[in-house]
RODO-2510 file (C-alpha; in nm, 4 decimals, decimal comma):
residues 460
     n   res          X          Y          Z
     1     m     4,0136     7,1199    15,8450
     2     a     4,3649     7,0351    15,9556
     3     h     4,5789     6,8603    15,7003
     4     v     4,8694     6,6162    15,6991
     5     l     5,0692     6,5766    15,3774
     6     a     5,3012     6,3056    15,5010
     7     a     5,1931     5,9923    15,6656
     8     a     5,3984     6,0478    15,9771
     9     e     5,6094     6,3463    16,0414
    10     p     5,5841     6,7260    15,9619
    11     l     5,7425     6,8421    15,6391
    12     t     5,8951     7,1498    15,4968
    13     l     5,7089     7,2491    15,1859
    14     l     5,7566     7,4951    14,8987
    15     k     6,1326     7,5462    14,9455
    16     r     6,3012     7,5434    14,6027
    17     p     6,5275     7,2408    14,5634
    18     p     6,8922     7,2934    14,4697
    19     p     6,9675     7,3040    14,0947
    20     q     6,9479     6,9631    13,9222
    21     n     6,7890     6,8087    14,2297
    22     d     6,5358     6,5452    14,1502
    23     g     6,3421     6,5985    14,4735
    24     f     6,4985     6,3092    14,6647
    25     g     6,7425     6,5266    14,8562
    26     d     7,0534     6,3591    14,7205
    27     d     7,2689     6,3645    14,4094
    28     n     7,0997     6,1563    14,1351
    29     g     7,4398     6,0247    14,0361
    30     s     7,5231     5,8937    14,3824
    31     t     7,5361     5,5250    14,4268
    32     e     7,4785     5,5375    14,8044
    33     e     7,1557     5,3562    14,8775
    34     k     6,9416     5,4921    15,1475
    35     a     6,6857     5,2729    15,3193
    36     p     6,3360     5,4159    15,2537
    37     k     6,1533     5,5242    15,5661
    38     a     5,8536     5,3395    15,4361
    39     r     6,0127     5,0045    15,5281
    40     r     5,9739     5,0887    15,8964
    41     r     5,6039     5,1334    15,8611
    42     e     5,3175     4,8840    15,9134
    43     s     5,3492     4,6102    15,6484
    44     d     4,9788     4,5277    15,6050
    45     p     4,8209     4,7964    15,3877
    46     a     4,4809     4,7509    15,5491
    47     v     4,6236     4,7977    15,8972
    48     a     4,8264     5,1012    15,7830
    49     l     4,5184     5,2564    15,6168
    50     a     4,3130     5,2053    15,9313
    51     a     4,5825     5,3569    16,1463
    52     a     4,6026     5,6775    15,9378
    53     r     4,4648     5,9858    16,1004
    54     h     4,0865     6,0230    16,0512
    55     e     3,9672     6,3563    15,9122
    56     f     3,6440     6,4786    16,0783
    57     g     3,4079     6,7177    15,9022
    58     e     3,4018     7,0877    15,9831
    59     h     3,1135     7,0449    16,2250
    60     g     3,2166     6,7133    16,3681
    61     g     3,0859     6,4926    16,0885
    62     v     3,2284     6,1393    16,0610
    63     n     3,3126     6,2173    15,6960
    64     m     3,5570     6,4921    15,6219
    65     s     3,4365     6,8196    15,4747
    66     i     3,4793     6,9015    15,1073
    67     e     3,6932     7,2178    15,0647
    68     a     3,5514     7,3323    14,7258
    69     s     3,7261     7,6684    14,7234
    70     a     3,9560     7,7409    14,4345
    71     t     4,1359     8,0170    14,6272
    72     f     4,1902     8,0909    14,9982
    73     t     4,1788     8,4157    15,2008
    74     v     4,4297     8,5574    15,4443
    75     m     4,3658     8,7882    15,7346
    76     e     4,6829     8,9974    15,6985
    77     p     4,8277     9,1421    15,3737
    78     d     5,1803     9,0300    15,4607
    79     t     5,0614     8,6695    15,4971
    80     m     5,0252     8,6455    15,1229
    81     r     5,3907     8,7330    15,0705
    82     r     5,5003     8,4776    15,3311
    83     l     5,2964     8,2053    15,1596
    84     f     5,4565     8,2672    14,8269
    85     t     5,8057     8,2751    14,9779
    86     g     5,7376     7,9411    15,1585
    87     e     5,7536     8,0846    15,5128
    88     l     5,3963     7,9746    15,5689
    89     g     5,1884     7,6989    15,4181
    90     p     4,9602     7,4004    15,4852
    91     e     5,2015     7,2518    15,7400
    92     r     5,2780     7,5843    15,9047
    93     g     4,9708     7,7735    16,0064
    94     d     4,7251     7,5579    15,8100
    95     l     4,7268     7,8157    15,5343
    96     y     4,6605     7,7686    15,1639
    97     i     4,7034     7,9714    14,8469
    98     y     4,5191     7,8101    14,5626
    99     s     4,3726     7,4665    14,5025
   100     r     4,5892     7,3927    14,2058
   101     h     4,8737     7,4085    14,4553
   102     f     4,7375     7,2462    14,7698
   103     n     4,3767     7,1736    14,8667
   104     p     4,2896     7,0393    15,2141
   105     t     4,0533     6,7663    15,0949
   106     v     4,2911     6,6455    14,8226
   107     l     4,5768     6,6424    15,0767
   108     a     4,3734     6,4332    15,3198
   109     l     4,3262     6,1692    15,0416
   110     g     4,6977     6,1905    14,9728
   111     r     4,7633     6,1054    15,3406
   112     q     4,5490     5,7947    15,3002
   113     m     4,7330     5,6913    14,9783
   114     a     5,0656     5,7376    15,1549
   115     a     4,9495     5,5058    15,4356
   116     l     4,8206     5,2523    15,1869
   117     e     5,1453     5,2385    14,9951
   118     g     5,3788     5,2776    15,2933
   119     t     5,5429     5,5957    15,1620
   120     e     5,6297     5,9158    15,3343
   121     a     5,3930     6,1263    15,1277
   122     a     5,1501     6,1193    14,8347
   123     y     4,9842     6,3624    14,5983
   124     c     4,6616     6,2896    14,4114
   125     t     4,6085     6,4013    14,0516
   126     a     4,3364     6,4262    13,7902
   127     s     4,4322     6,1012    13,6100
   128     g     4,6848     5,8193    13,6154
   129     m     4,8614     5,9414    13,3055
   130     s     4,9037     6,2873    13,4583
   131     a     5,0691     6,1244    13,7619
   132     i     5,3018     5,9163    13,5426
   133     s     5,3870     6,2150    13,3071
   134     c     5,4633     6,4561    13,5893
   135     v     5,6848     6,2056    13,7741
   136     l     5,8873     6,1264    13,4591
   137     m     5,9236     6,4946    13,3667
   138     q     6,0344     6,5813    13,7180
   139     l     6,2876     6,2994    13,7597
   140     v     6,4237     6,2584    13,4079
   141     g     6,4450     6,6086    13,2710
   142     a     6,5322     6,7175    12,9203
   143     g     6,7644     6,4831    12,7391
   144     g     6,7545     6,2187    13,0092
   145     h     6,7278     5,8503    12,9733
   146     v     6,4788     5,5870    13,1012
   147     v     6,5032     5,2124    13,1040
   148     a     6,1511     5,0696    13,0835
   149     s     5,9873     4,7329    13,0646
   150     r     5,8921     4,6441    12,7100
   151     c     5,5468     4,5461    12,8245
   152     l     5,3626     4,8528    12,9575
   153     y     5,0173     5,0056    12,9269
   154     g     4,9900     5,1475    12,5732
   155     g     4,9578     5,5030    12,6838
   156     t     5,2728     5,4834    12,9017
   157     h     5,4600     5,3181    12,6113
   158     a     5,3583     5,5977    12,3751
   159     l     5,4582     5,8595    12,6299
   160     l     5,8057     5,7141    12,6584
   161     s     5,8582     5,6161    12,2938
   162     r     5,7010     5,9162    12,1187
   163     f     5,5795     6,2088    12,3220
   164     l     5,8659     6,2698    12,5581
   165     p     6,1374     6,2116    12,2985
   166     r     5,9553     6,4633    12,0678
   167     t     5,8904     6,7291    12,3339
   168     s     6,1869     6,7037    12,5655
   169     g     6,4528     6,4824    12,4105
   170     v     6,3967     6,2031    12,6626
   171     q     6,5265     5,8669    12,5393
   172     a     6,3847     5,5338    12,6484
   173     t     6,5262     5,1864    12,6144
   174     f     6,2684     4,9070    12,6397
   175     v     6,3966     4,5768    12,7754
   176     d     6,2818     4,2487    12,9196
   177     a     6,2550     4,3656    13,2801
   178     d     6,2885     4,0083    13,4008
   179     d     6,6388     3,9886    13,2626
   180     e     6,8798     4,1491    13,5080
   181     a     7,1642     4,1480    13,2608
   182     a     6,9540     4,3154    12,9981
   183     v     6,8418     4,5922    13,2447
   184     r     7,2065     4,6514    13,3497
   185     a     7,3240     4,6628    12,9894
   186     a     7,0540     4,9181    12,8959
   187     i     7,1529     5,1611    13,1730
   188     r     7,3674     5,4465    13,0518
   189     p     7,6026     5,5657    13,3270
   190     g     7,5425     5,9237    13,4202
   191     e     7,2384     5,9478    13,1909
   192     t     6,9769     5,6963    13,3107
   193     r     6,7559     5,8682    13,5661
   194     v     6,4679     5,6187    13,5994
   195     v     6,3922     5,2504    13,5714
   196     y     6,0199     5,2193    13,5010
   197     v     5,8038     4,9054    13,5375
   198     e     5,4556     4,7900    13,6288
   199     t     5,4205     4,5559    13,9298
   200     m     5,2072     4,3382    13,7107
   201     s     5,2496     4,4136    13,3430
   202     n     4,9501     4,5379    13,1293
   203     p     4,8263     4,3096    12,9826
   204     t     5,0548     4,0045    13,0019
   205     l     5,0597     3,9835    13,3855
   206     a     5,4306     3,9323    13,4172
   207     v     5,5388     4,0169    13,7745
   208     a     5,8328     4,2521    13,8151
   209     d     6,1145     4,1507    14,0448
   210     i     6,1014     4,4806    14,2436
   211     p     6,3872     4,4123    14,4861
   212     m     6,6213     4,3208    14,2026
   213     l     6,5179     4,6170    13,9934
   214     a     6,5565     4,8544    14,2888
   215     r     6,9092     4,7240    14,3517
   216     v     7,0084     4,7644    13,9897
   217     a     6,8603     5,1107    13,9653
   218     h     7,0193     5,2357    14,2879
   219     e     7,3617     5,1004    14,2033
   220     a     7,3412     5,3152    13,8806
   221     g     7,2212     5,6226    14,0731
   222     a     6,8717     5,5953    13,9152
   223     k     6,5276     5,5781    14,0731
   224     l     6,2830     5,2912    14,0459
   225     v     5,9335     5,4029    13,9544
   226     v     5,6561     5,1364    13,9767
   227     d     5,3066     5,1524    13,8401
   228     n     5,0958     4,9579    14,0959
   229     t     4,7608     5,0052    13,9307
   230     f     4,6850     4,6321    13,8892
   231     t     4,7892     4,5320    14,2394
   232     p     4,6930     4,7835    14,5107
   233     v     4,7056     4,6192    14,8509
   234     v     4,8244     4,2937    14,6872
   235     v     5,1841     4,4232    14,6500
   236     s     5,3505     4,7251    14,8206
   237     p     5,6365     4,8242    14,5891
   238     a     5,7756     5,0933    14,8208
   239     r     5,8213     4,8387    15,0967
   240     l     6,0264     4,6334    14,8481
   241     g     6,2612     4,9127    14,7432
   242     a     6,0731     5,1206    14,4864
   243     d     6,1359     5,4933    14,5147
   244     v     5,8032     5,6079    14,3673
   245     v     5,4738     5,4309    14,3224
   246     v     5,2145     5,5687    14,0772
   247     h     4,8521     5,4680    14,0333
   248     s     4,5625     5,5111    13,8017
   249     v     4,3232     5,5551    14,0869
   250     s     4,0417     5,5193    13,8351
   251     k     4,0747     5,1441    13,8493
   252     f     4,0635     4,9184    14,1518
   253     i     4,1014     5,1989    14,4101
   254     s     3,7953     5,3733    14,2828
   255     g     3,6063     5,0566    14,2036
   256     g     3,3055     5,2273    14,0456
   257     a     3,4230     5,3039    13,6869
   258     d     3,2971     5,6578    13,7418
   259     i     3,6026     5,8561    13,8383
   260     i     3,9216     5,9488    13,6604
   261     a     4,2127     6,0068    13,9064
   262     g     4,5748     5,9343    13,9748
   263     a     4,8278     5,9266    14,2586
   264     i     5,2021     5,9709    14,3206
   265     c     5,3369     5,8076    14,6294
   266     g     5,6937     5,8593    14,7393
   267     p     5,9326     6,0678    14,9534
   268     a     5,8046     6,3974    15,0920
   269     s     6,1026     6,5623    14,9275
   270     l     5,9747     6,4523    14,5857
   271     v     5,6213     6,5740    14,6439
   272     n     5,7573     6,9034    14,7751
   273     s     5,9771     6,9530    14,4686
   274     m     5,6856     6,8674    14,2322
   275     m     5,4758     7,1363    14,4065
   276     d     5,7508     7,3987    14,3946
   277     l     5,6046     7,7335    14,2780
   278     q     5,8734     7,7818    14,0118
   279     d     6,0109     7,4341    13,9293
   280     g     5,7399     7,1821    14,0162
   281     a     5,5811     6,9711    13,7444
   282     l     5,2568     6,9319    13,9380
   283     m     5,2298     7,3034    14,0253
   284     l     5,3081     7,4299    13,6802
   285     l     5,1336     7,1755    13,4612
   286     g     4,8249     7,1773    13,6853
   287     p     4,6876     6,8177    13,6803
   288     t     4,4632     6,9098    13,9771
   289     m     4,2238     6,6659    14,1367
   290     n     3,8834     6,8099    14,2207
   291     a     3,8052     6,8197    14,5905
   292     k     3,4700     6,6484    14,5425
   293     v     3,6441     6,3588    14,3597
   294     a     3,8928     6,3385    14,6535
   295     s     3,6121     6,3200    14,9022
   296     e     3,4429     6,0341    14,7126
   297     l     3,7669     5,8413    14,6811
   298     a     3,8477     5,8842    15,0537
   299     a     3,5142     5,7170    15,1354
   300     r     3,5975     5,4206    14,9083
   301     l     3,9536     5,3497    15,0243
   302     p     3,8586     5,1724    15,3523
   303     h     3,6745     4,9081    15,1466
   304     l     3,9645     4,8458    14,9062
   305     p     4,1249     4,5559    15,1007
   306     l     3,7935     4,3682    15,1127
   307     r     3,7258     4,4309    14,7443
   308     m     4,0759     4,3180    14,6438
   309     q     4,0360     3,9944    14,8394
   310     e     3,7146     3,9089    14,6530
   311     h     3,8525     4,0170    14,3124
   312     s     4,1485     3,7824    14,3747
   313     r     3,9306     3,4964    14,4976
   314     r     3,7066     3,5024    14,1926
   315     a     3,9952     3,5457    13,9483
   316     a     4,1869     3,2599    14,1041
   317     e     3,8874     3,0277    14,0770
   318     f     3,8008     3,1269    13,7269
   319     a     4,1585     3,0841    13,6139
   320     a     4,1737     2,7345    13,7601
   321     r     3,8496     2,6303    13,5964
   322     m     3,9518     2,7828    13,2647
   323     r     4,2715     2,5784    13,2837
   324     r     4,0754     2,2635    13,3406
   325     q     3,8766     2,3453    13,0288
   326     g     4,1993     2,3346    12,8327
   327     l     4,2026     2,7072    12,7715
   328     r     4,5221     2,9160    12,7487
   329     v     4,4870     3,1202    13,0647
   330     t     4,7483     3,3358    13,2333
   331     y     4,7115     3,4169    13,6006
   332     p     4,9958     3,4739    13,8550
   333     g     4,8051     3,2779    14,1134
   334     l     4,8341     2,9560    13,9145
   335     p     5,1304     2,7426    14,0261
   336     d     5,2627     2,7083    13,6710
   337     h     5,2870     3,0861    13,6109
   338     p     5,6574     3,1660    13,5756
   339     h     5,6378     3,4351    13,8460
   340     h     5,4017     3,2537    14,0838
   341     a     5,6733     3,2082    14,3540
   342     r     5,7943     3,5612    14,3110
   343     l     5,4511     3,7046    14,3699
   344     r     5,4015     3,4897    14,6777
   345     a     5,7322     3,6164    14,8105
   346     m     5,6661     3,9865    14,7394
   347     g     5,2905     3,9947    14,7971
   348     n     5,1126     4,0984    15,1177
   349     p     4,9674     3,7843    15,2843
   350     g     4,5927     3,7340    15,2600
   351     y     4,5246     3,9323    14,9393
   352     g     4,5805     3,6751    14,6733
   353     a     4,7208     3,7299    14,3220
   354     g     4,4953     4,0165    14,2041
   355     g     4,1803     4,0435    13,9979
   356     m     4,3296     4,0309    13,6412
   357     l     4,3631     3,7309    13,4171
   358     c     4,4438     3,6812    13,0519
   359     l     4,2725     3,4409    12,8109
   360     d     4,4422     3,3748    12,4782
   361     m     4,1938     3,2562    12,2213
   362     g     4,4521     3,2347    11,9464
   363     t     4,3050     3,4823    11,6989
   364     e     4,1333     3,8174    11,7289
   365     e     3,8269     3,6740    11,5519
   366     r     3,7803     3,3966    11,8159
   367     a     3,8448     3,6406    12,0983
   368     n     3,5772     3,8744    11,9621
   369     r     3,3247     3,5920    11,9255
   370     l     3,3778     3,4813    12,2776
   371     m     3,3481     3,8315    12,4204
   372     y     3,0312     3,8921    12,2098
   373     h     2,8630     3,5938    12,3615
   374     l     2,9954     3,6703    12,7170
   375     q     2,8274     4,0130    12,7047
   376     n     2,5324     3,9842    12,4673
   377     t     2,4178     3,6228    12,5043
   378     t     2,5012     3,5151    12,8634
   379     q     2,5643     3,8463    13,0438
   380     f     2,8864     3,7247    13,2037
   381     g     3,0533     4,0681    13,1715
   382     l     3,1032     4,3770    12,9687
   383     m     3,3197     4,4594    12,6695
   384     a     3,4981     4,7720    12,7973
   385     v     3,8493     4,8904    12,8713
   386     s     3,9578     4,9754    13,2219
   387     l     3,9548     4,7469    13,5253
   388     g     3,8601     4,7139    13,8904
   389     y     3,4861     4,7455    13,8384
   390     y     3,2417     4,5269    14,0386
   391     d     3,1322     4,3736    13,7108
   392     t     3,3752     4,1857    13,4883
   393     l     3,5312     4,3944    13,2127
   394     m     3,7056     4,2457    12,9085
   395     s     3,8826     4,3705    12,6001
   396     c     4,1128     4,2388    12,3280
   397     s     4,4317     4,4202    12,4304
   398     g     4,6029     4,4237    12,0899
   399     n     4,3284     4,6431    11,9350
   400     s     4,2455     4,8476    12,2418
   401     t     4,4667     4,9358    12,5400
   402     s     4,7867     4,8209    12,3692
   403     s     4,6992     4,9561    12,0253
   404     e     4,9400     5,2500    12,0615
   405     m     5,2256     5,0019    12,0364
   406     d     5,3619     4,8961    11,6934
   407     p     5,2805     4,5355    11,5984
   408     e     5,6457     4,4470    11,6410
   409     d     5,6541     4,5905    11,9864
   410     r     5,3323     4,4048    12,0812
   411     a     5,4907     4,0831    11,9641
   412     r     5,8081     4,1441    12,1582
   413     a     5,5945     4,2142    12,4662
   414     g     5,4045     3,8874    12,4263
   415     i     5,0708     4,0432    12,3320
   416     s     4,9085     3,8060    12,0987
   417     p     4,6186     3,9039    11,8609
   418     g     4,3730     3,6866    12,0515
   419     l     4,4644     3,7927    12,3992
   420     i     4,1639     3,8926    12,6112
   421     r     4,2456     4,0981    12,9212
   422     m     3,9805     4,0271    13,1825
   423     s     3,9224     4,2236    13,5005
   424     v     3,7195     3,9779    13,7131
   425     g     3,4295     4,1353    13,8998
   426     y     3,2598     4,0125    14,2189
   427     n     2,8834     4,0783    14,1668
   428     g     2,6496     3,7857    14,1444
   429     t     2,7517     3,4449    14,2738
   430     l     3,0632     3,2731    14,1459
   431     e     2,8654     2,9656    14,0255
   432     q     2,6220     3,1930    13,8417
   433     r     2,9038     3,3669    13,6578
   434     w     3,0892     3,0462    13,5802
   435     a     2,7782     2,8913    13,4267
   436     q     2,7437     3,2020    13,2051
   437     f     3,1065     3,1694    13,0990
   438     e     3,0704     2,8001    13,0115
   439     r     2,7642     2,8668    12,8022
   440     a     2,9341     3,1474    12,6064
   441     l     3,2379     2,9357    12,5499
   442     a     3,0308     2,6459    12,4101
   443     l     2,8463     2,8804    12,1786
   444     m     3,1703     3,0242    12,0528
   445     q     3,3212     2,6820    11,9934
   446     q     3,0166     2,5634    11,8018
   447     q     3,0902     2,8390    11,5505
   448     d     3,4548     2,7402    11,5050
   449     t     3,5654     2,6312    11,1652
   450     p     3,6955     2,2710    11,1451
   451     a     4,0513     2,4129    11,1327
   452     a     4,0025     2,6201    11,4461
   453     a     3,8306     2,3312    11,6272
   454     a     4,1239     2,1049    11,5400
   455     k     4,3793     2,3636    11,6533
   456     y     4,2173     2,4941    11,9676
   457     g     4,0039     2,1992    12,0733
   458     k     3,6586     2,1798    12,2188
   459     a     3,5378     2,2357    12,5694
   460     v     3,5731     1,9379    12,7979
***
């Protein structure tokens, strides 16, 4: 099965980058901004995905074959030497060494991810956290500095605030990423290597100003890395100036809550450097995606735009109805969301504002009671972490996906004790699900103490 690593043009792989090179082919301290090639690509992710080269199966099947081999043979002894020196490889001779390095099926999925995100190349990993960790280790290096949004997924926050400082001396400064002056003030000239944000913050749903952050990062000679897990198809960060886009593919892209996977989308030079035999974080740390997983995901990607449209449609309708009930709901698609206009300006037309909403019930106790009735009494959804499933998933972020953060950090990030993060599904009918929500809400409010009833009100 032939392979293409980049979305468009042939690449040179496995050549060792110059010392201190971050894989972007330029000096990390340079302030010269180069226009990403991705900006010249098709702007609609669905169109770009459909235009990507289709991989046929080994015997002409409409689905690509699964290359399950861990290792690959060569016909001539000298070919092995030439593979390890970089003279030959996947892009020259369609030759492979070992599936921890490059696997044809995984690389075909990477080509699809690159098309989806509008980047030059992509590499798929065993989890979202492995993708994030490897990118940061490759770009930042020992003793480097990162400026990060103060509101991030708890695992990412712990990686930046605890693990990387302990293991490699990386320092991170957490700021309000919406405050340009604060971001600029946090950057350390000559030390800051990465500005790191989520397109839509987990769990508060603040929308990052990607063009502004890209400009600030590039002026300082840093790279902008954006986690786009919440908003695949909805927003294309690389088309807005981001240098690298990472994903937990386990979420919306997978859609089935049955696969753990990640992806790194960015310049071919970065992917090449990360797969270098002696210096590459992906090659040496080995967060390898299984070829069977890659094949399953490749079959689900074509449906992603349709799924995201329905996730967004349901979430927008539920958010509007919750607001009319007098509930404290946060959803970027609502006109009163502080970043509503920003998302409209940055987003890809036709895909809405995403499938995530937040409902603040005031206290953890009230949030837990509502979720109990939503799952166990009315069957509206499921109490579970993760997102992007066809059924609605909900969790109290403060004691689950953001629990790695200290209480003070959660407060600074705007994560209240009663905040329910809800990933709105699309199974059943909308009216059926709304009736289930209303019934659960009424049951929860009937159990309110007089003080809670007075403070939070009753359903209209």
